[in-house]
N, C-alpha and C positions, 0 to 999 in steps of 0.2 A: 840762029838757024844752023850755022856750021857745027856748033857743039852738039846740037840735037841729032844732026845727021851722023856725026861720029859715034854717038851713043847708040843709035839705031844699028849702025854697021857692026859695032862691037857686040851688041846683043844678038844679032843675027849669026855672027861667027860662033859665039858661045853656045847658042842653041844648036847649031850645026855640029859642033864638037860633042855635045851631050847626046845627040841622036846617033852619031857614029860610035860612041862608047857603048850605048845601049845595044847596038847591033853586034859589037864585039862580045859583050857579055852574053847576049842571046846565043851566039854561035858557040861559045865555050860551054854554055849550059846544055846545048843540044849534044855536044860531043860527050860530056859527062853522062848525060841521060842514056845515050846509046851504049856506052861502056858498062854502066851499071845494070842495064837491062839484060846483059849477057852474063851476069854474075849472080850467084845465089848466096844470100845471107839469111840467117834466122832472125836477125835484129834489124828493125826498120831504120834505126839511127845510122846503120852502116851505109844507108843509101843517101845520107845527107850531102847536099852541096848547096851553095849559095849563088844565086844569080841576082835576084832582086830582093829576096827575103833578108831579114835581119841576121838570121843564123843559117841553119841548114834546112829550113822548111821546104824550099823549092824541091829538093831531092825527095824528101819523104812524100810530098804531095804527088809527085810523078810516080813514085812507087805504088801508092795507094790507088790512083786512078787507072793504072795499068793492070791492076789485079782485082778490081771489083767492077761490077756492072753499074755504070753511070747512065741512068735513063735520060737525064736532061743536063746538058753541059752548060750550066749557068751557076755562077758563084755570087755570093754576097759577102762583102768584107766591110767592117766598120771600125773606125779608129785608124784610118789610113794616112792621116796628115796629107802631104801633097802627092802621095802614091808613088814616089820614086823608090821607096823601100817598103815592100809589102809582101804578103803571102801569095797574092794572086796575080801579080803583074806578069810573071813568067808564064803562068797558065793562060793568060789572055793572049800573049804574044807568041808563045810556042805552040799552044794547042788550039788557039783560035776560039776559046770559050767566050761566052757573053757574060756580062756581069753588072752588078750594082755596087758602087762604093759610096760610103757615107762618112762624112766628117762634119764636126761642128764649126769649123772655121771657114768663113766665106773666102778668105785669101787662099786657103788650100784648095778649095773647090774650083776657084778661078784658075789656079795654076794647072790643075788637071785638065780643065777645058781648053787651055792653051797648049797643052802637050800634044805632040804629034800623034800619040796613040789614040787621042779622042776621036779623030776622024778615020783613023786606020782600022779601028776595031769597034765592036758593038758594046760600048761602055756607057752606062748611065751613072750620073752623079746626083747626090742629094746632100744639101747642106742642112743638117739638123743636129741638135744636141740630143743624143739618144737617152731615153728613159724607158723604164718598164712599161709606162703608160702609153708611149707613142710609137714603139717599135713596130707593132703589127700594122698600124695605120701607114707608116712609112713604106712598108712592103707593098701594101695594097695600092697606095698612091702611085707607085712605080711599076705596078703590074707584075710583081714578082711574088707569086704565091704558089702553093702546092709543092711538088717535088723539085728540088734543086740539087746540084752536085755538091757544092761546098758552102758552108757557112763559117766564116772566120771572125771570131769575137776578140777584140783587143781594145778595150776602152779604159783600162787602168783604173777601175773603180767598181761599178755596179755589174760587172760581168756575169756573176752568178745569177743575180736577180733578173737581169735582162734575158738571159737564156731561159730561165724558168718561166718567164712571161710569154715567150714566143709560141704562138699556136697557129700561125697562118702559113708556115712553110714546113717542108718535110725533107731536110737535107740528107744526102747519103753520107757525107763526112762533116764533122764539126771540129773546128780547131779552136782551142781556148788557151789563153795565157794564164798560168797559175802562179801564185806567189809562193815560192819555195821556202820562204822564211817561216811559214806557218807549219812546216813539217808535213809528214805523211800520216800521222796517227789520228789527227783531229779533223773533222769536217767543219771548217769555220770559214766565215766570210765577213767582210766589213758590213756594218749595218746599211740598209738601203737609204740612200739620200738622192732624190731626183736632181739635185744640184751639185752632185759630187764632182769635184775637180781635184785630181791627185795632188798637184803642187800646192793647192790651197788648203786641203783637208788637214795636212800635217806637214810641217817644214821638212821632215826627214825624207819625204818623197818615196817611202817604202810601205806606207800604210794604204793598201789598195787591194782589190781583187779577193780571191778566195784560195783555199788550199786545194791540193789535188784531190783529196778525199771528198771535198764538197762537190767538186765537178763530177767525180765518178758517181756520187749519190744522185745528182739531178739527171745525169746521163742514163742511169739505170731506170729511173722513173719514166724517161722519155723513150726508152727502148734502144739505147746505144751501149756499146762496149768500148772500153779503153783498148786501143790497139798499138799505140806508139807514143813516144815522147822524144823531143830533141835532146841532144847530148849536153846542151848548155843549161838545161834545167829551167825552162820557162814556158815552153809550149807543149801541149798534149793534143792527141788526135783520137777522135771517136768515130766509129763506123756503125751505121744502123744494123741492128742484129740480123735482119733478114738478108744482109749482103755479106755476112761473114762466110768464109770458105776455108779450104785446107791451106791456103797461103796467108790470108789476112784473118788472124785469130785473136781472140780476146787475150789481153795481158793483165797481170796483176799490178797493183800500185808499186809493189817492190820491184817488178820488172822494169818500170818506167821512170820512177821518181829519181831526180837528181838534185842535190844541193848545188845551186849555181855558184860560180866563182866570181861573176861580175859584181862590182861594188858601186852602186848608184846612190847610196845614202847621202843625204845633204846635211850640212850644218844649218843653223838658224839664219845665217846670212846668205844662204843659197849656194855656197861653195861645196864641192865634193868633200865628203868626210873620210872616205876610204876605210870604212868600218869593217871588222870581220863579222862572221855570222853570229857569234854570241853577242856582240855589241848591238847588232841589228835586232836580235830577238829581245834584248833587254828594253829597247825602245817600244817594241810592239806589245809586250806584255802589260804595259801600262795603258793601252788603248782599248777601246770597246770592240768586241767581236761578237758575232752571232754564231752559236753552235747549232749545226744542222743535225736533227735527229735522224 
């Protein structure tokens, strides 16, 4: 009993520290947001800053929502893990948006439900392994259909195919993770596999997703234009064509594409391989890809 009480007290202290750190990060993010709102840049990546996002997506999102007309302040993000690092957490806490987050891990969803933000904000969670076949039903089940503010897609696998299948929501902004190793010339994606798991599909951990040109292709079909990309070379931003204006304008692939510098390739034993870009490309050229016409 004594040991259990000690563990509970320690857990309570750690939870309190984490909450205080969140408030500090939130405050710093608000300061950065105010400073950048008073500065004019031509390139959206100049507005990057990180609060809860992996790279600089928080800043780009603030820049976009401050410069286009968002009718419904609701977001959807999937592939969020435990939601401590995500594209929409700052949006939830700073702008008081409502949202739906989806992840395939029950442990991750339970973590989110125990997080302080779950009662402080209007956040829904869904534990589902996302496929092209079930994504629209997930939205309907959670009562999120029609116009939404942001859709953020990051499932490290069937991203292209899932976006292609979505027909029950009409986001103002769509954020996708692209695989820079596929380059900018070809519209390619991994073949659709409803059971796709990045770490299991190929030991290298770099066989996933689609090229920037593939996402631009499906975006054009759905009525969206490429408007920004992060400077790290993995996330791109699309805005619905009817919302473009003299500030938020369409960009070319050349304007946005970046060959990332991060090295996440793995050896067959699961350790980091620290390969350069050419070595990574040599692995991928031996694997099956679908070319989008």
